[in-house]
C-alpha positions, 0 to 999 in steps of 0.5 A: 500500500503506497498510499492510504485513505486513513493511516492509524498510528497505534497498536492498541484496542482503540486503534484496532477497532477504528481500523476494523470499523473503517474496513467495513466502509471499504476505506484503505487503512494503513495500521501500525505494525502489530505489537510485539509479544511480551512475556509479562501477563497483562493483569488489566481488565476493562469495564465496558459499557453497553455502547462499547459492547455494541460496537465490538459486536458490530465489528464481529469481535465480541462473540469471539471472546472466550466465555471466561474472558467476559463477566457481566456485572449485575449489581454494583455495591459502592461504599463510603468511608463510614457506616451507612454510606452506601450506594447500590445499583442493579441491572434488574432496576435498569431492565438490562442484561448487565450494568457493565461487562468486565473483559480480560485485556489480553483476550480482547487484544488477541480477538482484535488481532485475529479479526484484523487478519480477515480485514481485506482493506487493512494493512500493517506497516512499520512505517505508515504511508502517506494518507488523506487522514492520519489518526493518532491513537498511540495512547497517553504517551504518544510520541507522534503528538509532539510533532503536531500543533497541540497543547497537551495539558496534564495534571498529575494526581500524585496517585498510582493505580495498582492492578492485580487478579484475585481469588476469593473464598466467596463467589463473586455473584456478578457483583462489583464492589467499590470503596471510596475512602479518603484518600484511596479508591478501591474497586473489585470487579467480578471476574472468571479468571483464573477461577470461574465464579470466585475471581476479581480484578483489583484496581486500587488507587492510592497516594504515590508513596502508599502505592509504592509501599504496597507494591513492595510488600510480599503477597501475604502482607499485601493480602492483609492490607487488602482485607483491612480495606475491603470491610464488608466485601468478599472474604479471604482475598488472595493474589492470583497474579503479579501486581502492576502499577501506573501513575494517574493523571488528568490530561487533554489535548487542544485541539484534537484535530487539524487539516488531515489529522485527528487524535483519539483515545488516550492520545486525546484525553486521559481520565482517572480509572475510578469510573472505569471509563477510559476505554469506553471514551476511546471506543466512543471516539471510534464510533463517532469518527467512523460515523462522521466519515461515513456521513461525509459529503461526496466531495470531502476527503477523509482528512477535510478539516471542516469534517474533522471539526464536526467530529471534534464539536460533537465529541467535546461535551461527552469527553469534557463531562466525563473528565470533570465527573471523574476529577470531581469524584477524585477531589471530593473523596480525597479530602479528609476534612470533617465537613467534606467527609460528612457531606459525601457520605450523607450525599451517597445515602441520599442518592441511594434513596432516590431511585429516579436519580440512580436510574438516570446515573446508571443509564448515563454510564451504560450508554457512555 
């Protein structure tokens, strides 16, 4: 392929999904070469919403995932940092199959790579050829972004997230647990790997020094700290994988597009993982960019600046709203002041007793 309609810089889930979506339109797509295999196991898990699941199903990827790589969340149990501060969500009250689906990151990567082998209009390149549109989907550490007229505004939270796989003495019951405590946020996501029905994916956000300390602990000491943090949750949690950690930040690019180029996914925006919306935002970018290119006027090339601005305007509000929401939650629960603690815990209880508000919040999360 000497030239392409669209060249996609990136190898991750967002880049691969965009390539598959554009392939369905018959566009000639040049995609960065496949990622090299690593000996390290990927302990990450994605919490995908209904909109993301729908996209993956349209791309013929969802139904190829192994059964134990996808676990539906039927209920969510959210707790504050004092007794009585509780918020519960149920798929039953939403009249949906699940509130979210927890997906093994490695399994999704494998399924996407397999699907790309059957995409006739997609070619992999070590060096991408000239193209009418260049899409940058390299993630938050994008190297190509520096060559663009883009301001990358990054605010470090001073926290890191620890991820791992856990086994429990209790069945997960398809219930996701989350604890909002000053200054950390801990989530246990129901999972069926390595043990079906009794596994969890851990995402624990802590101040940097505390995250470093916990990462250095041996397995038994870490499990003891985890047990103290998960009061009222699953019992006897044991590590079933290595631990991974990464620094957390809020970041955004301005602008996200220009003549012949556009940023999507973490190359355009990064949010705190406490709401599990990072990949969902990226796949929302894929959906809207794909629709924008499909609906373009016949005389517009894929890289037409007015066309890309149309995409950027439509995407600005959902991304801004999710960024502000996650940032507000982080700062609201990071403070250990007496009145802030009382306000957030009472607020959680009030929302739990307002079914209409809960249904609306759950609906927003489901549809992204």
